N, C-alpha and C positions, 0 to 999 in steps of 0.2 A: 539314386545311389551313384556315388563317384567311383569310377573304376581307375585302377592304377596300372600303368605300363612302364616297366623298367627296362631300359636299354643299356646293355653292357657290351664290352668289346674284348676281343681276344686276338692272339697271334702277334700283331704289331699295332703300334699306335697310328694315328692319322688315317684311319680307314674311312672316316666320315660319319661317326656316330651322331654328331650334331646335326649334320645335313639330313641324315636318315630320320632323326627325331622330328626335325622341322617339317620334312616332307610328309611323314605319317600324320603329324598334326594337321597339315593342310588337307590331307585326304579325309580325315575324320570330320573336319569342318565342312568339306564339300558334300558330305553326307548329312549335314544338318546338326552335327554335335558341337557342343562347346568344349574347348580344350584349354589346358594350361600346361606350360612346359617349364621344367626346372632342371638345373645342372648341379650335380654334387661333385666337387673337385677334391681329390685326396691330398693335395699338397698342403704344406704347413703355413704358407703365407695366409694372412687374414683375408686378403683379396689380391687380385693381380696388379693392383695399382702401382706397386713399387718394382714390378718386374720389368726387365728390358723387353721392348717389343720384339727384338731380334730373337729372344729366347722363347717367348710365350705367345707372340702375336699381339694384335691390338687389344686395348682395354675398351670394352664396350660399356658405355655409360647410360644408365636408365634415367627416367624423368625424376625419380626421387633421389638421385645423386649417388647411386651405388656404382662402384667400379667392379665390373664383372667380366666373366669369361666371354670370349668372342662368339661362342656358340649361341649366346642369347641374342646376338645380332641375327643369326640364321633364324632363330625362333620368331623374332618380330617380323623379319622380312617375308617369311612364308605364311605366317598366320595373321599378322596384323594385330596380335594381342600384345599390348604394352607390357614389357617385363618390368620387374621391380626388384628392390633389395631382397625380397622374400623368395626370389626365384634362383638364387645362386648362393651356395654355401661351400665353405672349405673346411678342411680339418683344422686349420689355424683358427678360424672363427668359432668352431665348435669348442675347441680346447680353451680358447679365450673366455667364452661364456661359462664353461664348466668350472674353470679355475676361479673366476669371479664369484660364482655361487659358493664354491668351497671356502673362499676367504671370508665370505659373509656368514658362513656357518649354516648355509641352507641344508646341508646334508646331515646335520645333527650329529656330528662326530663319526659318521660312517666312513668306511674306506671307499675312496673314489676310484673306480675301475673302468676299463674300456667297456666291459660288459658288467652291469647293464647301463652305466651312465652315458658313455659315448654313444652307444647304439640307440639308447632311448632318445638322446638329443637329435640324432639323425632321423629317427622315426617321427619325432615331433615336428621337425622341419618338413618332412615329406607330407604329412597329413594336415598341416595347418592351413587354414584359409581357403579350403576347397569347396565350400558350400555352393551349390548350384552349378558346379562344373561337371560335365559328363565324363571327361577323361583327363587325367593328370599323367603326363609323360615325364619320367625322371631318367635323365641320362647320367650314368656314373662314369666319371672321367677315368682315364688311364686304361690299363689292360688287366684282365683277370690274371691273378698270380702276383701282381705287384703287392708288396708287403704293406704299403701305406693304404691300399684300397680295401684291406680285409674288414675293417669295421663297417664300411659301407655295404659290402656284400653280405655281411652278417645281419645288418639292419634290414635290408630288403628281403633276406631269407626269412627273418622273423615275421615281417609283415605278411608274407605269403601264408603263414599259419594263423596270424592274428586277425586278418581281415576275413570277411565272409568268403566261402567257396565261390569261385567264379568272379572275384573282384580284382584279381591280379593277373598280369600277363608278363612273361619274361621273354625278351627278345635279345638274342646274342648275335653280334656282328663279327664275322670272321673273314679270313682271307683264303681264297682258293688260288694258289699260285700255279702258273703254267711253266713247266720246265722245258725250255726249247730242246735241250740235248736229248731229253727222254721223249719229247713229243707228247707229254701227258699233263693233265691237270691233276694236281696232288691234293687229296682230301685229308691226309694225315695231320697237317697243322690244325685243321678244323676239329678233327677228332680229339686231338690232345687238348685243345682249348676248352671244348665241351667237357672233357673228362676233368679238367681242373675246376671248372665251374660246378660240376656235379659233386666233386669232392668236398666242397664247402656247403653242400645242401641245396643247390639251386639246379633244377631241371629246366632248361629253356623250353618254351612252348614253340618258338619260331626261331629259325636260323636265317640270317641275312648273309649271304655269301658274296663278298666283293670279288669280282673277277673281270678279266678283260675280254672274255669270249663266253659264248653260251656253255652252260653246264651240260655235258652229255647225260643221257638218261641213266646210264649205268652208274655214273658217279653220284647223281642225285639220289638214286636208290640206296647206294652204299652209305652216303652221309646220313640219310634217314634211319637206316638200320643201325649203324654204330653210334649214332648220337641220340637214339630213342625219341625221334620225332616223326610225325607223318610226312609222307613225301610232299604233300601240298604245302607243308610248313617250311620246306627248304626253298627260300626265296632267292632268286638270282638277282644280284645287285651289280649289274654291269656298268662300266663307265659310259657316260653320255656326254654329248658335245656341249651341253649347257646345263648348269645345275637347276635351271628353272624347268627342265623337262623331267626332273626326278620324280615329282608326284605322278605324272603320266606314266612313267616307266614302272614305278612300283605298283601302280594300280593294275597295269597290264600283267604284272607278275602275280597279282592276287594278294598283295600284302594286307590291304585294308580288309578284304574279305576274310582272310585267315585270322586277323586280330579279332574281328567281330565273332568269328566262330569260337575262338578261345573263350570269349565271354558268354557264349550261348545266345548271342543276339541273332535272331532270324528275321527275315523279311525286311531288312533295312533297304532304304531307297538307294539307287545307284548314285554315285557322286557326280556333281556338276563340275566338270573340269574345263569348261569352255575358256575361262580366263587364262588358265595355265597353257592350254593349247595355243591360244592367241599369242601369248608372250613368247613361247618357244618358236612359233612360226616367224614372228617379227625378228627374233634374234638370228634365225637361220637364213632368212631371206630379206636382208636389209636392202634399202634403196641406194645406199652409198656407204662410204667409209670416212672416218676422220681419225686423226692421230693426236692424242693428248700426251704431253710429257709430264710425268709426275717427278718433280725434282725433290727427292727426299733423302733422308740419312739412314733409313732402315730398309733399303731396297733389297738387301740380301735375303730377306724373308718376306714374301708377298703378303703373308697373313698379317704382317704389321700394319697393312693398309687395307684390310679386308673390306670393311664397310665402304671405304672410299672407292675402291675399284668396282664394287657392286653398284654404288650410286652412279658411277659413270655409265655402267651398263644400262641402268634404269633411264638415264638421260638419253642414251642411244635408242632405247625402246620407244621413248616418247617422240623422238625425231626420226624414227625408222632408219637409223644408220647403225653401223657397227663401229664401236669405239675401240680403236687399237691403242693400247697403252704403251708408251715408251718410257721405261724406267731409267731414270738418270740419277746416279749417286751425286749428291750436291758437292761433295768434297772434290770431285773431279775438276770443278771450276776454280779451285785454288791454283791450278797449274795450266788448265786447258781453256781455250776460247769457247765462250758460250755458243757462239754462232755455229760452230762445228756440230754441236749436239742438238741445237734448237731451231736451226734454219728451216727444217722440213716439217715442223709440227704445226698443227692448226689451233692449238691451245696449250697453255702452260698452267699446271696446278702445283702449288707449293703447299704441302700439308703441314700438320702440326708436328711438334718435336720438342725435345728438351736439350738444353746445353749448347755450348758455343760451337762444338764440332759441326762443320758443314754450314754454319750460318752465313758466312761470306758468299758461299756458292748460291744460297737461296736469295741473297740480296742481288747478286748478279743476274739471276734468272728473272727476278722482278724488274730489274732495269732493262733487260733485253725485251721483255714483254711490253713494257711501257714505251720504249723508244721505237720499237719495230711495229707497234700497233697489233700485237698478237693478243688474243683474248687471255686474260690472266685471272686466276681464281686463287686467292690466298686464304688458307684456313688456319685460324688460331695463330701459331708461330708464323705462318705464311703471310698473314695480315700485318703482324708486327714488323717483319722484314721489309714489307712493301713500304711501310711508313718510314722506317729508317732510311731506306734507299732514296725516297723522295726528298727527305730533309737533307741528306748528304749531297745529292746531285742536283737538286733544284733549289732547295731552301738555304743553301750555303752553310749548312751546319755539318762540317766535315767530321766532327767528333760524335755525331749522333750514334747512340748505342743502347744496349740493354744492361741493366744491373745484373741480369742473369749471367752475363759474361765476366763480371767483375766490376770494380769501382770505375765510375765514369763521370766526367764533368757535364755530360749532356745525357741524362737518363730519360731518353725518349720513351723507353719501355722500362717499367719498374715493377717491383714486387707488390702484389696486392696485400694490404694489411687489414682492411675491413670492407665489408659490403653488406647490403641488406638481403635477407631471405625471409619472405613471408612476414614482414614487419618486425623481424628480429635482426639485431646487429651481429654479424659474424666477424670475429677477429682472428688474425693469424700473426705469428711471430716469425722473424727471419730464420731462426735456428730451431724451430719446432720440428715435430715429426713430419716425415714426408707422406706417409700413407694416409689417404683420406682427408688431406688438409687443403686441397685445392678448391676452387669454386667449381662445384660439381652439380650436375643435374640441370633441370629445366628452369630457365629464367625468361621473363618477358623483356621485350625490347620495343622501343617506339621508333618508327621510321619517319623520315622527313617527307612531308607532302610533296608530291611531284618528283621524288627521287627515283632513280632507276630500280632500286630494290623494292620500293613501294609498288611500282608497276609490276615487277616480277611476282611479288607475293599477292598482289591484288588487295593489300591491306596495309594499314599503318601501325598495326600492333601484331607482333608475332611472339611465339614461344619456342625457344630452341635450347638444346642441351649443351652444357659447357664442361670443359675440363682444362683448367689452366691456373697457373699460379702467378703469372705476370700479365701486365696489361699496358696498353699505350697510355702514357701519362697525359691526362687531360689539360695540364698546364701548358702543354705544347699545342693545344688545339688551333690557336690563331696562326702559328707558324706552319702547322700542317696544312691548313686550308689556304694559306698564302702560297704554299708550294704547289697548289693545284688540286690536292685531294679534298674531298668533301666528307665530313663525318655524318653520314646519312642515317645512322642508327645509333641510339644510345639507350641506356637503362631508363626506366620510367622516372627515376629521380634526377636524371641528367648527369650523374656523376661517373658513369662507366661507359667507355666507348664500345660499341658493338659492331659497327659496319663502317668501312670507308669505301668510296668509289671515286673514279677519275672521270669527270665529265669530258665529253669530246672523244674519248677513247672507244674503240669498237666494243670492248667489254673488259672492264678492269674493276674487280670487286674483291675486297678482303673482309672476312668476317671473323670475329673473335670466338665464335661458337663452332660446333661441329654438325653441320647440316646433314652430313652423310649418315648420321645415326638414325635419322627419321625417314630415310628414303626407302621405298619399297618398289618391287617390280611392277605392281599394279597401281601404284601411287607414287610416281617419281617426285623427288623433292623439286620445288620450283626453281631453285638456284641451279641445280644440275641440269634440269630441262633447258633452262635459258643458256647456260654455259655451253652445252653441247650444240644448241642451236646457233650460237655465235661462232663455234668452231666450224660448223657446216658452212656458214657464210664466208668464213676465212678461207676454207678449202676451195671455194669457188673463185676467190681472188687470185689464188696462186697459179 
């Protein structure tokens, strides 16, 4: 029997529901159970693909080409279970499907309403495809009380009645603020949040209380009394120094035991958390430090590069070093000298992005890394800028540019109009829709024998996730390689560029895909492992 755990949030947003869900999934796995994690987002966008990263954080891409919420990255990193299109749904996607059904006449002339049609669609999403899974964890985005979230709360309320008794568990994540002037931890926000949840028919089984200090016994008793839960169900969710210690911390607070108790599961074996303890230890007690500059255009919100920063942590774990990230806004190089900001770093990473803003700064960062022999990692847009830089400054092609920035006589980077996916030709038009129209998801690449990337991967065939609309123009391949770069990875049909590298440089690699999306703390991505290793060597030279 599949059991369902619904994770909701209250008081304020950004309390860490996604991380809590991922950590609980890891704890249940550590006890020998199979898990699946899903995210229900109340916003009207069909998916986050057209949202600015500064507003919503990164877009996480799955193997099957879905653009999803960044929390699915947490789910994959903590559990290792590959996410898919079926694991993230939004109000926009639900309404899109319901309206399509209505237009086809599927409702046979009936009036289409939020209840039952929208709530039924949400329930269908939650329940589908869960055969042979022990626990399905569903995180509801937003905060209880948000008007757009009401259909989702109503749907999971209905499921509590429709599923067998003992088949559902409701976890509510709240905030316990400490007021310095009063010298007290305040429980009232949590009380009001639970009251709001109960007013729509959901009684939480477990409360996870985010706090920056231990919850006094009297406050814990008070929360249990006024929120109608057992004292043992008031779980202290304190800040920790690394997110990879969250499974250990939650286990010590009894979260997984309390969840099993809600389901009436007795005699479960204790979780094996050895790998999480090892990871936390390696992060807390590194053998050294390196500094990596991320030269990006969305540095105002670190969540815009969430998978990227975590992949660097994973590379640090693999090399037993702490990776200190130096965030550099690429536009600063429009007026400032690159050396002032990059002189003291051990590696430079230029991530993906869209649009012309900040592109010249990224080109200058690539030039600095190339000419100063600093390890360079260009991802997606970062690879494209490295190619443009090499052609401008080595290949004598001063007008090298991208059609993404406007008309150009030297379109070294251009719009993708067609490509193959699983033996099917995919076509795109220049003025078509933006949402879901990029080259998305996992694609295979073939690596050149003896190349650096082939050595790093230990293979000449790889499979990586993509999210891009523009690509390096293969008609410039001869000029690119004449400028010193080697195209060491291409698509199986040889038509699409995937990887460039610079022979003779300590470490200079650009990739068109997003390797950070497949990196995990217990299985660091080979490129990030190697890049951080190169940064360690660079730090020894300084």
